[in-house]
C-alpha positions in Angstrom: 0.0 0.0 0.0 1.4 3.3 -1.0 1.7 6.2 1.5 -1.3 8.4 1.4 -3.7 5.8 0.2 -6.5 4.1 2.2 -8.8 1.1 2.0 -12.3 2.0 0.8 -15.5 0.0 1.5 -17.5 -1.0 -1.6 -20.1 1.6 -2.6 -23.6 0.9 -1.4 -25.8 1.3 1.7 -23.8 1.3 4.9 -25.1 0.2 8.3 -25.8 3.7 9.7 -27.5 4.8 6.6 -29.8 1.7 6.6 -30.8 2.7 10.1 -31.6 6.3 9.2 -33.6 5.4 6.1 -35.6 2.9 8.2 -36.4 5.6 10.7 -37.7 7.9 8.0 -39.9 5.2 6.5 -41.4 4.4 9.9 -42.2 8.1 10.6 -44.0 8.3 7.2 -46.6 5.8 8.6 -48.1 8.2 11.2 -51.8 8.7 10.3 -54.7 10.3 12.3 -58.2 11.6 11.8 -61.2 12.8 13.8 -64.6 11.1 13.8 -68.0 12.8 13.8 -71.4 11.4 15.0 -74.9 12.8 15.1 -77.7 11.2 16.9 -81.3 12.3 17.7 -84.6 10.6 18.4 -88.2 11.5 18.1 -91.2 10.0 19.7 -94.0 10.0 17.1 -92.8 8.2 14.0 -92.8 4.6 12.9 -91.2 3.0 9.8 -92.9 -0.2 8.5 -89.5 -2.0 8.3 -88.4 -3.4 11.6 -84.7 -2.9 10.6 -85.3 0.9 10.2 -85.9 3.4 12.8 -86.6 7.1 13.3 -83.4 8.8 14.4 -84.3 12.4 14.4 -86.1 15.5 13.1 -84.9 18.9 12.2 -86.8 22.1 11.8 -86.7 25.7 10.5 -89.0 28.2 12.2 -89.6 31.4 10.1 -91.6 34.0 12.0 -92.6 37.5 10.9 -94.3 38.6 14.1 -97.8 37.3 13.3 -97.3 34.2 11.2 -95.0 31.2 11.4 -93.8 28.9 8.6 -92.4 25.7 10.0 -90.4 23.3 7.8 -90.0 19.9 9.5 -88.0 16.9 8.1 -87.8 13.5 9.6 -84.6 11.4 9.5 -84.7 7.7 9.0 -81.9 5.3 9.9 -81.8 2.3 7.7 -84.3 1.8 4.8 -88.0 1.3 4.8 -90.7 1.0 2.2 -93.0 3.5 4.0 -93.4 5.5 7.2 -96.1 7.2 9.3 -95.9 9.9 11.9 -98.0 12.4 13.9 -97.5 16.2 13.7 -99.5 18.5 16.0 -100.6 21.8 14.3 -102.6 24.9 15.3 -106.0 25.4 13.8 -106.0 26.9 10.3 -102.6 25.4 9.4 -101.9 25.2 5.7 -99.7 22.2 4.7 -97.6 21.8 1.6 -94.3 20.3 0.5 -91.0 21.9 1.6 -87.9 22.2 -0.5 -85.3 19.4 -0.7 -81.9 20.6 0.1 -83.1 23.3 2.6 -81.4 21.9 5.7 -78.2 21.1 3.8 -78.0 24.7 2.8 -78.7 25.9 6.4 -76.1 23.5 7.7 -73.5 24.9 5.3 -74.5 28.5 6.1 -74.1 28.0 9.9 -71.2 25.6 9.9 -68.4 26.3 12.5 -65.4 28.4 11.6 -62.4 26.2 11.6 -59.3 27.2 13.6 -56.3 24.9 13.0 -53.5 24.1 15.3 -50.5 22.0 14.4 -48.8 19.2 16.2 -45.2 18.5 15.2 -44.3 15.7 17.6 -45.9 12.3 18.1 -47.8 11.7 21.4 -47.3 8.5 23.3 -49.8 7.0 25.8 -48.8 4.8 28.6 -51.0 2.4 30.6 -54.5 1.1 29.8 -57.0 3.1 27.8 -60.3 2.3 28.3 -103.4 2.2 3.3 -105.1 5.7 3.1 -107.4 7.1 5.8 -111.0 7.9 5.1 -111.5 11.5 3.9 -114.2 12.3 6.4 -116.3 10.8 9.1 -116.7 11.1 12.8 -116.2 8.7 15.7 -116.5 9.0 19.5 -114.3 12.0 20.3 -112.5 12.1 17.0 -113.2 13.8 13.7 -111.5 13.3 10.3 -111.6 16.8 8.8 -110.0 15.7 5.5 -107.2 14.0 3.6 -104.9 15.5 1.0 -102.0 14.2 -1.1 -98.8 16.2 -1.3 -96.4 14.5 -3.5 -95.4 11.3 -1.7 -97.2 12.4 1.5 -100.8 11.5 2.5 -101.9 13.9 5.2 -105.1 13.4 7.3 -106.2 16.2 9.6 -107.8 15.0 12.8 -109.6 17.0 15.5 -111.5 15.8 18.6 -112.2 16.1 22.2 -110.9 12.8 23.5 -107.1 12.1 23.4 -107.7 8.4 24.0 -110.2 8.2 21.1 -107.7 9.9 18.8 -105.0 7.5 19.9 -107.3 4.6 19.2 -108.1 5.9 15.7 -104.4 6.3 15.0 -103.6 2.8 16.1 -106.4 1.3 14.0 -105.1 3.1 10.9 -101.4 2.1 11.3 -100.0 5.2 13.0 -97.5 5.3 15.8 -99.9 5.7 18.7 -99.7 4.1 22.1 -102.0 4.3 25.1 -99.5 6.5 27.0 -99.8 9.2 24.2 -103.4 9.9 25.2 -102.7 12.6 27.8 -100.3 14.5 25.6 -102.7 14.3 22.6 -105.4 15.6 25.0 -103.3 18.7 25.8 -103.1 19.6 22.1 -106.9 18.9 21.6 -107.7 21.1 24.6 -105.8 24.0 23.0 -107.9 23.5 19.8 -105.0 22.1 17.9 -105.3 19.6 15.1 -103.2 16.4 14.6 -101.8 15.8 11.2 -101.5 12.0 10.6 -98.9 11.6 7.8 -98.0 8.7 5.7 -95.2 8.6 3.2 -94.5 6.1 0.4 -91.5 6.6 -1.9 -92.1 6.7 -5.7 -91.3 3.6 -7.7 -89.0 1.1 -6.0 -87.0 3.6 -4.0 -86.7 3.1 -0.3 -87.0 5.8 2.4 -83.7 6.5 4.1 -81.8 9.5 5.6 -83.4 12.9 5.7 -86.9 12.9 4.2 -88.5 15.6 2.1 -89.7 18.3 4.6 -93.3 19.3 5.1 -94.1 23.0 5.4 -96.8 24.2 7.8 -98.0 27.8 7.8 -100.2 29.1 10.7 -100.8 32.2 12.8 -98.5 32.5 15.9 -97.9 35.2 18.5 -94.3 33.9 19.0 -92.1 31.3 17.4 -93.0 27.7 18.5 -91.7 24.2 17.8 -94.1 21.4 18.7 -92.1 18.8 20.6 -94.4 17.6 23.4 -94.9 14.1 21.8 -91.2 13.5 22.2 -91.7 13.1 25.9 -92.7 9.6 25.1 -89.5 8.7 23.3 -87.2 5.9 24.6 -83.9 7.8 24.6 -82.3 11.2 25.0 -83.5 13.9 22.5 -81.2 16.1 20.5 -83.2 18.8 18.8 -81.6 21.2 16.3 -83.9 24.1 15.5 -83.2 27.0 13.1 -85.2 30.2 14.0 -85.4 33.0 11.5 -87.1 36.1 12.9 -86.7 39.9 12.9 -84.3 39.6 15.8 -82.1 37.1 17.7 -84.1 34.7 19.9 -83.5 32.6 23.0 -85.3 29.4 24.1 -88.0 29.7 26.7 -87.6 26.1 27.7 -85.9 25.0 30.8 -84.1 22.4 28.7 -80.5 23.5 28.3 -80.1 25.3 25.0 -76.8 26.0 23.2 -76.5 28.6 20.5 -74.5 27.2 17.6 -75.0 30.2 15.3 -76.5 33.7 15.5 -76.3 36.2 12.6 -78.1 38.3 10.0 -78.9 36.5 6.7 -80.8 37.2 3.5 -84.4 36.0 3.4 -83.6 33.9 0.4 -81.3 31.7 2.5 -84.2 30.6 4.7 -86.9 30.3 2.0 -88.1 33.9 2.7 -88.2 37.0 0.5 -84.9 37.8 -1.3 -83.5 41.0 0.1 -85.3 40.6 3.4 -83.0 40.9 6.5 -83.6 38.2 9.0 -81.7 37.1 12.1 -81.0 33.4 12.0 -80.4 31.6 15.3 -79.4 27.9 15.4 -80.2 26.3 18.7 -79.2 22.8 19.9 -81.1 21.3 22.8 -80.4 18.0 24.5 -82.9 16.5 27.0 -84.1 13.3 28.5 -87.8 12.7 27.5 -89.1 13.4 31.0 -87.5 16.9 30.8 -89.8 17.9 27.9 -92.7 19.6 29.7 -94.1 21.5 26.8 -93.4 22.7 23.2 -90.3 24.8 22.6 -91.0 28.5 22.3 -88.6 31.4 21.6 -88.5 35.0 22.8 -86.5 38.0 21.8 -82.9 38.0 23.1 -81.5 41.0 25.1 -79.4 42.0 22.1 -78.7 41.0 18.5 -75.0 40.1 19.0 -73.8 37.7 16.4 -72.1 34.4 17.2 -70.3 31.8 15.1 -69.3 28.5 16.6 -65.6 27.7 16.3 -64.2 24.2 15.7 -60.7 23.7 16.8 -58.9 21.2 14.5 -55.5 19.7 15.3 -53.5 19.0 12.1 -51.3 16.0 12.7 -47.8 16.8 11.4 -46.1 14.6 14.0 -43.7 13.3 11.4 -42.1 16.7 10.9 -40.3 17.0 14.2 -38.7 13.5 14.1 -37.9 13.9 10.4 -36.2 17.2 11.2 -34.1 15.4 13.8 -33.2 12.7 11.3 -32.2 15.3 8.8 -30.0 17.0 11.4 -28.4 13.7 12.2 -27.7 13.0 8.5 -26.2 16.5 8.2 -24.0 15.9 11.2 -22.9 12.6 9.8 -22.0 14.2 6.5 -20.0 17.0 8.2 -18.2 14.4 10.4 -17.3 12.3 7.3 -16.0 15.4 5.5 -13.9 16.5 8.4 -12.6 13.0 9.0 -11.6 12.5 5.4 -9.7 15.8 5.3 -7.9 15.0 8.6 -6.6 11.8 7.1 -5.2 13.3 3.9 -1.3 13.2 4.0 0.4 16.6 4.2 2.2 17.7 1.1 6.0 17.2 1.9 9.1 19.0 0.5 12.1 17.0 -0.7 15.4 18.4 0.7 18.4 17.9 -1.6 
């Protein structure tokens, strides 16, 4: 071996480099993501298919000071060939089809503002983690005022003086009535309200699933109201989301805890009103056990018209960045060390003395 020459290893992946590349590949496998769930229940709807169930209802209350327009849509979990439910309504209520896509538009309009935070290091956990109704007629304590067809809906309007008799009529005609509903039905009848018995059958061979087409009810009202009393007979906790569009911001009168998810001025066209009309939209979320529902939900003017937009804090998982940076630093240090070491081993240039 001549002076100033050194043995060199064959070119290729050396041990330390294999280790560093392995670390980088493992860090690239870090994956995370949030989950979202929505659940709700109502107490006066029944699908014909035993595998399906009513999982909620959602409503838009539009009130101008003397008249209310209520859009109400039922939500079906699973699939069913038809469904039936009961909707209380004040006397003089006009019923027609609502607009498909209304609640999707409202949800988008009132969605939370997203504020992102970033996590650059992985987190480690230790330990254990744990068939149609008759269009008229009168029975004992119940009157069929008429039946109308609205698209896929068949709506029968009932009035009467005896809640038990109305409950019996509903049961005989395939509606979701139980003996315990009698007293609650009686409270509506005592107020002079009507009961809308609704049946829905999809067109063709389609099945009912998800959010159904809303029905729109228009009636005189001295204040915004959302009929919910029948849900006191539900079997599980109620989550009720109500949009209220009025000349001002509103608050719930109910003793059930109410959380405001959105409050702000919108154009009337956004809530099926008059384009150019200025309305205040309040989105209210209420969660209650059935026995907490003592009456219908009503809404009064808030103390001010301050706007509110819910904020959703989202953590962006960049936990691979920190360790990758450390690996990059280590690679840089290794490269610097190799350069310095190589230069230190180079033989010094000598001078021959004659």
